[in-house]
N, C-alpha and C positions, 0 to 999 in steps of 0.2 A: 341407218337403223330403220327397220320396218315398223309397221303399226303394231304387230304382235311379235314379241320376242320371248326367249326362254331364259329363266333364271337357272343357270346351270347347277348351282348348289342344291337346288330343290328337286331337280329331275332325278327320278329313281329308276329309270330304265324299264318302265312298265309297258311302254309302247301303246298306251291307251289313246294317246293323241293320234298315232299313226292309224290305229284301227278306226278311229272316228272320222278322220279326214277323208271326205269322198274324192278329193282330187290328189291325194297323197302329196301334199305340199310340205311334209316333214322329212327332214334329212336326219339320219342318226349317225353321229360321228363319235367314236370312242365311248359308245354306250349312252350318249346324251342326245336328246332330240332338239332340233332347231327348226324354225319356220323358214322356208325358202320363199322369199318375197315374189320371185318371178312366177311362182306357181300358186301362191296363196290368193284366195278369193275373198278373204276377210269375212267369212260367214261367222267366225267366232266360236265354232263348235268346240275346238280344242280348249278354249279357255273355260268352257263349262265342265268338260269331262275330266280334266286333269285332277287327280285326287290330292296332289301335292301343291296345287296352286302355283305351278312352275311357269305358267304362261302369263306374260305380263302385257297389258294393252297400253299403248302410248297414251299418256294422260294429257288432256287439254285443260285441266283445272287451273294450273298456274297461269296459263295464257289468258284464260277467261277472266280470272281475278285481276290480272294486270290491266286488262281492258277496262274493267269497271273502275279500278283505282285511278286510271289515267284521266278521268273526268270527261272523256268522250261520251257521245251518245251511244249506248249499247242496247240493241234490241234482241229479244229472245224469240226464236222460232221454236215453239213447243209442239212435239209430236203428239197427235191425239191419243196415243196409247198411254199417255200419262195418267188417265183415269184408272188404268189397270196396274200401273206401277205404284200409285199412291191410293190404294183402295180405301184407306181409312180417312182420307181427306176429301172435302168437296172441291170442285174445280176452283171456286173463288178463293179457297184457303191456299191452294197451290200457287195461284196468281199472286196472292198477297205475300207469300214467303219469298217469291222471286223478287218482288219490289223491295223487300227488306234487304235482299242481298245487294241491291244497287242498280238493278236493271231499270231503264227508263221507258222502255216500250216492250210490251209483251203481247204476242199474238200467236194463234194456233197455225201450225204448218198446213192444217186442213184448208185454210183460206186459199193457198196456192194449189193444193191437191185438186180442188175443183177445176182449176184451169188445166192442169195436167190430164185429168180425166176427160175434159172436153176436147183436149188435143187428140187423145186416142180415138175418141168418137169421130172426130173429123177425118182422121186417117182412115178409119173403117169405112165411113160413108163416101169419102171423096178421094181416097188414095188409090194408087194403082199397084199396090203390092211391093215386093213379093209377099205372098200370103203363106202362112199366117203372120200377122204383125205380133211381135213379142213385146209385152209391156216393158217399159224402161224405168219404172219407179224403184226397183230394188237394185242397189249398187252391187250386191254380191252376185246377182244374176248377170249384170253387165260384165263384171270381172270374169265370171265363169265363161261367158261366150268369148270375150276378147282374148283370154288366156288359153282356153282349152277347146273351144269350138268356133275358131275364127271364120270358118266356112259359112256360118249362118249369121254373121254380123249384119248383113243386109236386111235381116228380118226384124232387128230391133227398132222400135219406134224412135224416130229422130226427135225425141221430146225429153227435156230435162226432167229430173226427179222433182217431187214436191219441195224438198229441201232447197235445191238450187233455185227453182222458180220463186219460192218465197224470199230467199235471200236477194234475188234480183229485184223483186217487187219492193222490198223494204228499202233498199238502197235507192231505187228510182223515186220513191215517194218521200222518204225521210232525209235523203241526201247521201251522196256517195261516201261521205266521211262517217256515215253511221256504221258501227261495227255490229255484225250479226253473229249471234251464238245460237247454234242449233242444239237442242236437248232431246234425246230419244234413246231407244233401246239397242241401237245398231252400232257395231264396230265398223262395218264397211263405210259408213258415212264419213269416218275420219279419213279414209283413203279417197273417197269421192271428193271431199272438200279440196284436196290437193291435186285432183285430176286436171291435167292441162287443158282439157276440153271445156271445163266449167269453172276453172279456178277463179277466185275473186268474189264469188257470190256469198260465201260464208267465211267468216274469219276464225271461228273456233267451233269445235264439236265436243259436246259433253254427253256421256252416257248417263242414264238414270242413277247408276251406282256412283258416279263422280258427283252428281248433284247431291245425293244423300251425304257423301263425304263432306262437301262444302257446308251443307246445313248442319252437320254434326260439329264441324269446327266452330261455326258461329253460334251453336247452341239453340238452333231453330228447329221446330217441328210444325209442319203445316196443320197437323191435327189439333194443336193446342192454341191456334191463333184466333179463336172466337172473338176475343175482345179487340183484336187488332185489324180485323178484316175491313171495317168501315173506313178507318183512317188510311189503311194501306191502299185501298181501291178507290178512294174518293176522287182521284183524278181520272178514272176511267170513264169514257163517254157513255158506256152502257150502264154505269152506276153500280154501286155495291149491293143494291137491293134486288133488282130484277134480273141482272145478268151475272156472268162469271168473272167480271172485272177485266176482260181482255180489251186491249186498245183497238181502235178502228182507224183506218186510213182515211184522211180527209180528202176524198176524191169523188167526183160524180160517177165515174165508171172505169172499168178496166177492160181493154180490148186485147184479146189474145188472137194472134194470127199464126196458123200452123200449116194450112194447106192452101194451094192456089184456089182462089174463089170461095174461100170459107173462113169464117172467124167466129169468135165467141165473145159475147159482151156481157159483163156482169159487174157486181159489187164485190166487196171483200168479206161477205158473210160466208162462213165455212159450210153451212148446210149439211147435206148428207156425206160430204167428204170426211166427216169425222169417223166414218166407218172404214176409211182407207186401210187401217192396220189389219183388218181381217181379210181372209181370202174372199174375193168377189166384191170387195169394197170399191175398187176402181170402177167396176162395171155398174155398181149401184150408184156411184157418184156421178157417172157420165149420163145416167138416165137412159140407158140403152133400152129399147123396146123388147118385150118379151120374146118376140119371134126371132130376134137376133140372138138373144141370150140362149134360146133353146137350140138354135141351128148353127150359129156362126161363132160362137164364143166358148172358150174353155178356160177353166181355172186350174192351175197346177201349183201346188205348194209342197215344199220339202225338196231338198237338193237331189236326193236319189231319184224322185219322180221327174224332176226337171231335167236331169241328165239323161234319163231314159228317153224323154221326149226329144231332146236335142240330138241324141245319138241316131234316132230314126228319121229326123227331119231331112237330111241330105238325100235320102232315098226317095223322098216324096212327101209333100205336105198332106196332112190329114184332110180328106175331102170335105169341102164346105166350111172349114174353119178359117175365120178371118182374123180373130184376135185371141191371143193366149195371155191371160193375166198370170204372170209367173213370179213366185215369191220363194226365196231360199229357205225361209223358216217354216216349219210345219204349222199350217193354219194362219200364217202371216206374221206381221211384226209383233203381234201379241205374244209370240213365242221367241222374241229376239233375245240374244244372249245376255243382255244386261237390262232386261225388263225388271229384274229384282223384285218379283212379287211372290208372296206366299200363295196366291190364288192358283187354282188348277187352270189348265189351258181353256177348259170349257167355261170356267167362271170369268176368266179374262175376256174371252170372246163375248160372253153375254153382257159384261159391263161396258165394253166399247160400243156394242150394238145398241144398248139401251141409251148410252150418251148420244149416239148419233141419231137415234129415233126421236130424241127430245128436240132436235133441230127441225123436225118436220120437213116440209118442202121448201123452207126458207133458203134463200140464197141461190136459187136456180136462175141461170142467165138465159140469154137468147142466142140461138145459132143464126148467124147471118149468112145468107146464101149469095150467090154471085150477082143476082139482080138487085140486092139491097142497096139503097142509096148510102146507107151508113157504112157499108163495106167499100163502095167505090168512091165515096166522098172523102173530103179531108178529115184529119183527126179533129174531134170536137174539143173545145176549150175545157180544160180540167181533166180531160180523158188521159188515161195512162196506157201507153202501148207497151205490152209485155212480150218480149221475145222468148220463145220457149224452144227454139230449134237448137240442135246440137249434133255433133258427128262422133264417130267411134273409130278406133284403130286396133288392128290385130297386135296382140302382145305375147303370142305363143313363143315359148322358148323350145327350140328343137333339141331333143335329147338323143344321144347316140343309140342306135338300135342294135342289140346283140344278135349275132347269128346263132343258129341251133347249136353249133359246137361250143360257143361261149356259154350258153345256157346249160348245156350238159356238164361242162367243166365246173361251173359254179354249184350246180346241184350235187355233183360228185363230192365237192368239198364238205358237204353236210351229210355224206353217206347215202345219197339218193342216186343210185345207179340204175334202178329199174322203175318203171311207172308206178308200181305198187308201193314203192318207197315214198312217193309224194303224197303225204297225208292231207295236204291242203286244209290244215286245221285252222288257219287264220290267226294263230297266237302272235305271230310276228306283226300283224297289222295288215297283211296283204291277203287277198282272197285265195291265192293259190301259190304253190311253191315256185311255179314258173314266173309268176308276176313278181314275186320277191326276188328271184334270180335276176330278172331284168333290172330291178331297182338296185341291186348290188352292182351290176355292170355300170349303171348310170351314176353311181356314187351316192345314191339316196339311202342305201341300207347297208348292213354289215352281215357277214356270214354268221356271226355269233347271235343274231336275232332269232335264229331257228330254235325255239324252245325245246322241242323233242330231241333235236340233235345235242343241244347243250346238256339236257338232262341225262341223256344216254352217256355222254362223254363224262359228266360229273359222276354218274353211277360207276362208270368203268374205272375212273381215277380213284373213287372211294373204295371200290373193290380191291384194286391193287394195293392201296394204302392199308386196308384192313387185313389182307392176307399176307403181305410181305413186310409189315413193320416188325422190328426186332422185339417190340414190347407186346405184352399180352393185352387183349381187349375183351372186356366182359360187358354185355348189355343186359339189363334186367328191367322188368316192369316196376311199378310203384310198390308192388308187394315183394320185391326182391326175388322174384322167380326169374331164372336165367332164360333170356330170349335168344341170345347168340353169343358165341365166342370165336376167336380167331385160332389159327393153327398153333400159335405159341402157347395158348392156354391148354389146348389138347395135349401138347407135349409135356407141359409142366405137371398136369394132373394125371397124365398117363391114361386118358380116356378119350373116346371118340366124341365128336360134336353132338351126335344124336343121343348119346348117353348123358351128356351134360345138360342140354337144353330141357327146360321144364322143371329142373330141380331147384330147390331153395339154395341160395348162395351160401348160407351159413352151414349147409351140410358139407360143403367142400372147402370153404375158406372162411377166415374171420371176416365178418361182414360189418365190422364197426364203422369203417370209413364210409361205406355205402349208406348205412343207417344215419350217420351224421349229416351227409350231403342231402339226404332226403328230408330231414328235419329242418336244416338250415337254409335249404334251397339256394345254396351257393357252392362254389368249388371248394372241396376239401382235399388237402394234400398231407399225407402222413406216412410214417413207416409202420408196417404191420408185420409182426412175426408169425410165421406158420410153422411151429416146431414139429407138428405131425407130418409136414411135407419136407421138413429139413431145409427150409428157406426163409429168407427175410425179403419182404417186398416194399417198394415205394409206390403207394397208390394215390393217383390223382382222380378224384371222382366228382362228377357233376350231375345234377338233376335237370333234365330237359322237360320242363313243366308242360310245354305245348303238346308234346307227344306222350307225357306220362312215363318217361323212361329214365333210367339211371345208367350213365356211361362211365366205366372205370378203365383207366389205362394203368396196367400192372407192370412194374419194372422189377425184375429180379435183381436185388442188390446183395445177395448172399455172399458172393465172393468179395464184393466191395466191403461188406461188413467184416468179413474175416481179415482182409487186408488192414482194415481200420483197427481191429482188435489187436492184430500182430504189431502194428505200428505203435499202438498205445502201450503194449507190453514192453517193447524196446524202450519207449520213452520212460516207463517206470523204472526199468533196470538201470538205465543211464542215470536217472535221478538218484537212485539208491547208491550207485557207485560214487557219484559226485559227492553225496552226503558223507559217505564213508571217508573219502579223501580229505574232505573238509574237517571232519572230526579228528583224523590223525594229525593234520597240520596244526589244529588247535592244541592238541596234547603236546606236540613237540615245542610249540611256541611257549606253552605254559612251563615246560621243563626248563627250557633255556632261560625263560624269564626268572624262574626260581634260582638257578645258579647265578645269574647276573645279580639277583637281589642279594644273595649271601655275600658275594665278593664286594659288592658296593657297600654293604653294611660294615664289613671288616676295615675297608679302606677309610670309611668315614670315622671309625673309632681311632685308627692310627693317626689320621690327620688332625683329629681333634686334640689328641694327646700332644702331638707336636706343637700345635698352636699354643696350647696352654703353657708348654715348656718355654716357648719363645716369649710369651708374655710375662712369665715369671722372672726370666733373666733380665728383661728390659726394666722391670720394676726395681730390682736389686741394684742395678747400675745407677739409677737416678738417685737412690738414697745415698750411695757413697759420694756422689758428687756434691751433694748439699752439705755433707759433713766436712769435707775438705775446705769448702768455701767459708764455713763458720770458723774453723781453726785460724784461717788467715785473717 
């Protein structure tokens, strides 16, 4: 999984990420956009422009928290743009809140940025080209060149970025078992930390947004730490009162060697390197003289401007230019994708420059020339030797190139058979129809991304549906004036469309269903009789609030109603016949019951008489027997 991924459920096929990506590292499949890692330079622009927040950046928060919880020594390398990311807090408050999170050593990345700037100056003064040298501090620019302009890799300064330099410095001074967490506004730093050419210098990368999330989880706000600053910063060598609370490296000096016969010797004070996040900050930090600044050095910020420069470079370097400070974000890191500041770009720049100006000329080191005994002699006791060299590698992925016939075929699929059919509107995210056709051929785009084509196709399908549906369709405005009808309504009313349009609906049909839908602002379905037209209709009506229109689908159910009434009549007749039969059966049953009742009564009388007769005879016989017994 790459550093930037897409949450598919949130992607709404707006192609805004495609339009914003300068290197077109977005592939659209089944209507959903996904980031192609092989092409992505991690500038993070797509994460900023996506209106649905469908772009997700790999989080380093859990890893950083686990490092702190492990009990190991964890150091923070804090990008100097933090003063723009937390404008409501003083630097010492930001340091204090980091200590409360559990970090044991906190220092500005600007400390190492000074060494990186010095390395660039040494290359300008003692290097042999190729000219111009392109600054290497912005990882998005390094990605851009390695993946899309590998032909100019030789121009990149063979110097690590301030983040990597600082990570190496912290591990060399505090111990290789020290975990280093970089915090800044950049997405590309996450990819740089895993780059095989510099891997191991930094253990985790957090954006300012992730830091804010961590603080929120812990219920911490640097702006409210007034009463806690002293205790939180008490262990800082420069103290809670006069400094910002940053830690210092206990070392006599740091020696940076970058070019044959030249080195830079300094301490760990950040100095003017605090201005590194703004365009021209590297040049200012390096202390380059004004004549070089005017004649030999250029500053290029913003990806489009950087790409324009790189496109022209193979044809020939600009005359006299020795160093190009190149940054992917407009104006520098102060416009990084996760700076997360409400300040304007101008205000952020001013705040960083003001912070850097407060450093004065402190922290400037000495450049050692070839004849210097300090350069040719052995490393001094307590001196730290910091390696800043690095290499690069081409990572361009070759995509299949379509022929003219392929492009024409793809264009024809969207109805573009003539040059004038190619609108080049850019709605799909590509600058021209031909560029989009190439993307389709390479599997990066889909035919259906052409908005004018899909609109025309939808309009055509809507027109077919409107005109050929067996049901009537009436469209009115909110005042129930008829805007349009389809041919079915024309036939039912016996009027032409131009005679119907503009008239009030209630002049031609019962408008009760339309009126109810307009009031309720929901779908209304009901049967409406039109006796003057000799028909009964089933009307489904909806109010389209966004357009202020009412749409009604009218189905003629007159024959259905007649069939229903006929069926109901048959049912009633059947019920009447059934009731008549039941009544007759009841009468017969009653007559039979009456006859049976009379016969039963007569039988009962006869049997009763017979029983009494038998009983009488039995009584007389008993009396005679008793008399005979008495005589004997």
